[in-house]
FIDO-197979 format. One record per residue (C-alpha): residue number from 1; chain; x, y, z. Coordinates in steps of 0.1 Angstrom, whole numbers, plus 2048, in hexadecimal, padded with zeros to 3 digits. Layout:
{NUM A {X Y Z}}
...
end
This chain:
{1 A {262 634 CDD}}
{2 A {265 612 CF1}}
{3 A {287 60F CE1}}
{4 A {292 62E CF3}}
{5 A {286 622 D15}}
{6 A {298 601 D0F}}
{7 A {2B8 616 D09}}
{8 A {2B0 62C D26}}
{9 A {2AC 60D D3D}}
{10 A {2CD 600 D32}}
{11 A {2DF 621 D3B}}
{12 A {2CD 622 D5C}}
{13 A {2DE 601 D66}}
{14 A {2FD 615 D6A}}
{15 A {2F2 62A D86}}
{16 A {2DF 60F D9B}}
{17 A {2FA 609 DB5}}
{18 A {2FD 62D DC1}}
{19 A {2DB 636 DCF}}
{20 A {2D2 634 DF4}}
{21 A {2C1 64D E0C}}
{22 A {2B0 64E E2E}}
{23 A {28F 65E E35}}
{24 A {279 661 E54}}
{25 A {264 642 E5C}}
{26 A {24A 633 E74}}
{27 A {255 622 E92}}
{28 A {259 5FC E94}}
{29 A {23C 5E5 EA2}}
{30 A {23E 5DE EC8}}
{31 A {23E 5BA ED7}}
{32 A {225 5AF EEF}}
{33 A {202 5BF EEF}}
{34 A {1F9 5C1 ECA}}
{35 A {1D6 5CA EC1}}
{36 A {1CA 5D5 E9E}}
{37 A {1AB 5EA E9B}}
{38 A {194 5F0 E7C}}
{39 A {187 607 E6F}}
{40 A {199 627 E7A}}
{41 A {18C 640 E7E}}
{42 A {165 63C E80}}
{43 A {150 65A E77}}
{44 A {12C 65B E83}}
{45 A {111 674 E7A}}
{46 A {0EF 678 E8C}}
{47 A {0D7 691 E9B}}
{48 A {0CF 69C EBF}}
{49 A {0BA 681 ED2}}
{50 A {0C4 665 EBC}}
{51 A {0D6 645 EC1}}
{52 A {0F4 63B EA9}}
{53 A {10A 61D EAC}}
{54 A {128 60E E9B}}
{55 A {13C 5EE E9A}}
{56 A {161 5EF EA5}}
{57 A {175 5D3 E9A}}
{58 A {198 5C7 EAA}}
{59 A {1AF 5AA EA6}}
{60 A {1C9 59D EBF}}
{61 A {1E9 598 EAD}}
{62 A {1FE 58A EC8}}
{63 A {202 565 ED1}}
{64 A {1ED 562 EEF}}
{65 A {1CA 56A EFB}}
{66 A {1C5 58F F08}}
{67 A {1A9 59A F1F}}
{68 A {19E 5BB F0F}}
{69 A {18B 5D8 F21}}
{70 A {17A 5F2 F0D}}
{71 A {17F 616 F18}}
{72 A {177 63A F0D}}
{73 A {18E 658 F0A}}
{74 A {18C 67A EF7}}
{75 A {1A5 684 EDC}}
{76 A {1B0 6A4 ECB}}
{77 A {1C9 6AD EB0}}
{78 A {1EC 6B1 EB8}}
{79 A {1FF 6C7 EA2}}
{80 A {1FC 6CD E7D}}
{81 A {201 6A9 E76}}
{82 A {1E0 6A2 E85}}
{83 A {1EC 686 E9A}}
{84 A {1D2 67D EB5}}
{85 A {1DA 685 ED9}}
{86 A {1C6 672 EF3}}
{87 A {1BA 67F F12}}
{88 A {1A9 671 F31}}
{89 A {184 67A F34}}
{90 A {17A 696 F4D}}
{91 A {157 69D F5F}}
{92 A {152 6B6 F41}}
{93 A {152 69A F28}}
{94 A {12E 691 F2E}}
{95 A {12B 67D F0E}}
{96 A {13D 65F F1E}}
{97 A {11B 658 F2E}}
{98 A {10B 656 F0B}}
{99 A {123 638 F00}}
{100 A {11F 613 F07}}
{101 A {132 5F6 EFC}}
{102 A {129 5D2 EF5}}
{103 A {13B 5C0 F00}}
{104 A {150 5D8 F16}}
{105 A {168 5BC F21}}
{106 A {172 59C F0E}}
{107 A {18D 583 F06}}
{108 A {19F 587 EE5}}
{109 A {1AD 568 ED6}}
{110 A {1CD 56B EC0}}
{111 A {1C6 573 E9B}}
{112 A {19F 575 EA0}}
{113 A {18C 593 E97}}
{114 A {175 5A0 EB3}}
{115 A {157 5B8 EB0}}
{116 A {14C 5D2 ECA}}
{117 A {12D 5E5 EC5}}
{118 A {12E 608 ECF}}
{119 A {10C 61A ED5}}
{120 A {108 640 EDB}}
{121 A {0E9 64E EEA}}
{122 A {0E9 671 EDF}}
{123 A {0D6 688 EF5}}
{124 A {0BE 6A3 EE8}}
{125 A {0D6 6C0 EF5}}
{126 A {0F4 6B2 EE2}}
{127 A {104 6C6 EC4}}
{128 A {122 6C8 EAC}}
{129 A {13F 6B2 EB0}}
{130 A {14C 698 ECA}}
{131 A {16E 688 EC7}}
{132 A {173 667 ED9}}
{133 A {18E 64B EDA}}
{134 A {182 628 EE1}}
{135 A {19E 616 EF3}}
{136 A {1A5 5F0 EF4}}
{137 A {1BD 5E9 F11}}
{138 A {1C5 5CB F26}}
{139 A {1AC 5C7 F42}}
{140 A {1B8 5CA F64}}
{141 A {1C9 5A9 F71}}
{142 A {1CA 59C F94}}
{143 A {1DE 5B5 FAB}}
{144 A {1D9 5D2 F94}}
{145 A {1C2 5EF F9B}}
{146 A {1BA 5FB F7A}}
{147 A {1BE 5EF F56}}
{148 A {1CD 610 F4D}}
{149 A {1EC 607 F61}}
{150 A {1F3 5EC F49}}
{151 A {20B 5F5 F2C}}
{152 A {1FC 5F2 F09}}
{153 A {1DC 5FD EF9}}
{154 A {1CC 603 ED8}}
{155 A {1B2 61D ECD}}
{156 A {198 624 EB3}}
{157 A {18E 648 EAE}}
{158 A {16A 651 EAA}}
{159 A {15E 673 E9E}}
{160 A {139 67B EA5}}
{161 A {128 696 E93}}
{162 A {105 6A1 EA1}}
{163 A {0F3 6B7 E8A}}
{164 A {0E0 6D3 E98}}
{165 A {0E3 6EE E7B}}
{166 A {0FC 704 E8C}}
{167 A {11B 6F2 E7E}}
{168 A {134 70A E6E}}
{169 A {147 6F6 E52}}
{170 A {164 70B E47}}
{171 A {187 701 E3B}}
{172 A {1A5 714 E30}}
{173 A {1C3 70A E1C}}
{174 A {1E1 717 E2F}}
{175 A {1FE 70A E19}}
{176 A {207 6F3 DFC}}
{177 A {22B 6EC DFA}}
{178 A {244 6D2 DEC}}
{179 A {25D 6C2 E02}}
{180 A {279 6CC DE8}}
{181 A {27A 6E1 DCA}}
{182 A {291 6C9 DB9}}
{183 A {28F 6A3 DBA}}
{184 A {2A9 68B DA9}}
{185 A {28E 66F DA9}}
{186 A {26A 66B DB5}}
{187 A {259 669 DCC}}
{188 A {251 68F DCE}}
{189 A {240 697 DEF}}
{190 A {227 6B2 DF5}}
{191 A {218 6C2 E14}}
{192 A {1F4 6D0 E16}}
{193 A {1ED 6E4 E37}}
{194 A {1CA 6EE E3D}}
{195 A {1B7 6FE E5A}}
{196 A {195 6F6 E67}}
{197 A {186 718 E73}}
{198 A {163 70A E78}}
{199 A {154 6F6 E96}}
{200 A {152 6D3 E86}}
{201 A {16B 6BA E79}}
{202 A {171 6BA E53}}
{203 A {180 6A1 E3B}}
{204 A {18D 6B2 E1C}}
{205 A {192 69F DFC}}
{206 A {1A0 6A6 DDA}}
{207 A {1BE 6A0 DC1}}
{208 A {1E0 6AC DB7}}
{209 A {1E4 6AF D92}}
{210 A {208 6AD D85}}
{211 A {210 6BD D64}}
{212 A {22F 6C2 D4E}}
{213 A {229 6E1 D3D}}
{214 A {206 6DF D31}}
{215 A {206 6B9 D2E}}
{216 A {1F5 6A5 D4B}}
{217 A {20C 68B D59}}
{218 A {1FD 67C D78}}
{219 A {1DF 680 D93}}
{220 A {1E5 67C DB7}}
{221 A {1C8 676 DD0}}
{222 A {1C8 68D DEF}}
{223 A {1BD 680 E10}}
{224 A {1B2 65E E03}}
{225 A {1B1 651 E27}}
{226 A {196 66B E30}}
{227 A {1A9 67B E4C}}
{228 A {195 698 E5E}}
{229 A {1A0 6BA E6B}}
{230 A {192 6C2 E8D}}
{231 A {183 6E4 E94}}
{232 A {19A 701 E9C}}
{233 A {1B9 6ED E91}}
{234 A {1D1 6E9 E76}}
{235 A {1DB 6C9 E64}}
{236 A {1F6 6C1 E4C}}
{237 A {1F1 6A5 E32}}
{238 A {20E 696 E1F}}
{239 A {20A 689 DFB}}
{240 A {224 677 DE5}}
{241 A {227 676 DC0}}
{242 A {235 653 DBB}}
{243 A {22F 64C D96}}
{244 A {252 64E D88}}
{245 A {270 638 D7D}}
{246 A {288 632 D90}}
{247 A {276 637 DB1}}
{248 A {283 63A DD5}}
{249 A {271 620 DEC}}
{250 A {275 614 E10}}
{251 A {28E 5F6 E12}}
{252 A {27D 5D8 E20}}
{253 A {28F 5B8 E2C}}
{254 A {27C 598 E34}}
{255 A {25B 5AD E34}}
{256 A {269 5C8 E4C}}
{257 A {276 5EB E44}}
{258 A {29A 5F1 E49}}
{259 A {2A1 60F E60}}
{260 A {2C0 624 E66}}
{261 A {2D1 62B E87}}
{262 A {2B8 648 E8D}}
{263 A {29A 632 E86}}
{264 A {292 63F E63}}
{265 A {28C 628 E46}}
{266 A {2A9 622 E2E}}
{267 A {29D 629 E0A}}
{268 A {2A9 618 DEB}}
{269 A {2A5 620 DC7}}
{270 A {28C 608 DB5}}
{271 A {291 600 D8F}}
{272 A {271 5F2 D83}}
{273 A {279 5F2 D5D}}
{274 A {254 5ED D53}}
{275 A {24F 612 D60}}
{276 A {26C 61F D4B}}
{277 A {252 634 D37}}
{278 A {24D 646 D5A}}
{279 A {26F 655 D58}}
{280 A {26C 679 D67}}
{281 A {280 696 D5B}}
{282 A {27A 6BC D5B}}
{283 A {265 6D7 D69}}
{284 A {243 6CD D78}}
{285 A {225 6DE D86}}
{286 A {20E 6D0 DA2}}
{287 A {1EB 6DE DA4}}
{288 A {1D7 6D7 DC4}}
{289 A {1B1 6D6 DC3}}
{290 A {1A3 6D1 DE6}}
{291 A {17E 6CE DED}}
{292 A {16B 6CE E0E}}
{293 A {146 6CF E16}}
{294 A {139 6EE E27}}
{295 A {116 6DE E2D}}
{296 A {107 6EB E0E}}
{297 A {11F 6E5 DF1}}
{298 A {141 6DA DE9}}
{299 A {15B 6F8 DED}}
{300 A {17B 6F6 DDA}}
{301 A {19E 702 DE5}}
{302 A {1B9 705 DCB}}
{303 A {1DF 70B DCA}}
{304 A {1FD 6FF DB5}}
{305 A {222 6FE DB6}}
{306 A {23F 6F4 DA0}}
{307 A {25D 6DD DA4}}
{308 A {278 6CD D90}}
{309 A {283 6A8 D8B}}
{310 A {2A7 6A6 D80}}
{311 A {2B7 682 D81}}
{312 A {2DA 690 D7F}}
{313 A {2EE 670 D82}}
{314 A {2DA 661 D65}}
{315 A {2DF 680 D52}}
{316 A {305 680 D5A}}
{317 A {308 65C D4E}}
{318 A {2F6 664 D2F}}
{319 A {30C 683 D29}}
{320 A {32B 66D D2E}}
{321 A {31F 654 D15}}
{322 A {317 670 CFD}}
{323 A {33C 67E D01}}
{324 A {349 659 CFD}}
{325 A {335 653 CDE}}
{326 A {33C 676 CCF}}
{327 A {362 672 CD5}}
{328 A {35F 64E CC4}}
{329 A {34F 65E CA7}}
{330 A {368 67A CA5}}
{331 A {385 663 CA8}}
{332 A {376 64D C8D}}
{333 A {36D 669 C75}}
{334 A {393 675 C79}}
{335 A {39F 653 C71}}
{336 A {38A 64E C53}}
{337 A {392 672 C47}}
{338 A {3B8 66C C4B}}
{339 A {3B6 64C C38}}
{340 A {3A1 65C C1C}}
{341 A {3BC 679 C1A}}
{342 A {3D9 65F C19}}
{343 A {3C7 64C BFD}}
{344 A {3C2 66B BEA}}
{345 A {3E7 675 BED}}
{346 A {3F0 653 BE0}}
{347 A {3DA 656 BC1}}
{348 A {3EA 679 BB9}}
{349 A {40D 66B BBB}}
{350 A {405 64F BA2}}
{351 A {3F5 668 B8A}}
end
């Protein structure tokens, strides 16, 4: 079997130079104010009348000191991708009075991790979920009225669940789809769209099982980062199957992704021959098993789809090689047969 993969690897070298494509990508890092926060997000669970706290960490990744002021906003989900949308607090957001930071303003030296303690004094009449964004922005400088006027800020999302017994935890699987029905090479991309029809945030987990026929091929972890779905909103999760050979990856030069004119990453085909046994070809089935906690037990949600992986360029090269070999064998056979017939006629003449 290993011999087959060595032969396959040699054949694949014939197609290396003809693979390149562009796919969407994240934006480039900005210069200037550069704060890294960890962890992200923070999930806290408590009961009415209790106090809960968490440690927020941040690091100044610029080359000079930054005077940081800690602030608070609220956030909601924007669109099906679940991107957080930050909003200024209003008088209705009374939970702002529960929150305290220590320190609330400090100097962040370059490359040094700083810790801010967040304390929430939850009142006895609180209930369900509260969705906060702790912001780290430049403190107001001389001549500036407010730090919010200064460009640049970072944020850590905090999801607070106050248990009161009236939570409704219900999640629906809206759609499970593949980005394409036919792939030349991996990765194969899957989209899972769910809806939270309850009144508290939920973080679904699970796996996608890849099969070829009845044979298990690979398992992909779903929502490994623990992303949450806010109440009365949809969220789409994207998962990729990357266990293949060859494999499309983002092109990186000097540690930075290469982008096209539209800001999308340029992709290149990676030939890691130690993974030659992961050559993918044929019809595959992806089976999704998604699980969420409804407060009493785990509730499973299931779906499946099928797709094809057809590396047609490799198959074309193999077909051409087959034709060349077959033609060579046919030509050699005709030559040998002709010589045999000629030799037989000479023998008959002598007789």
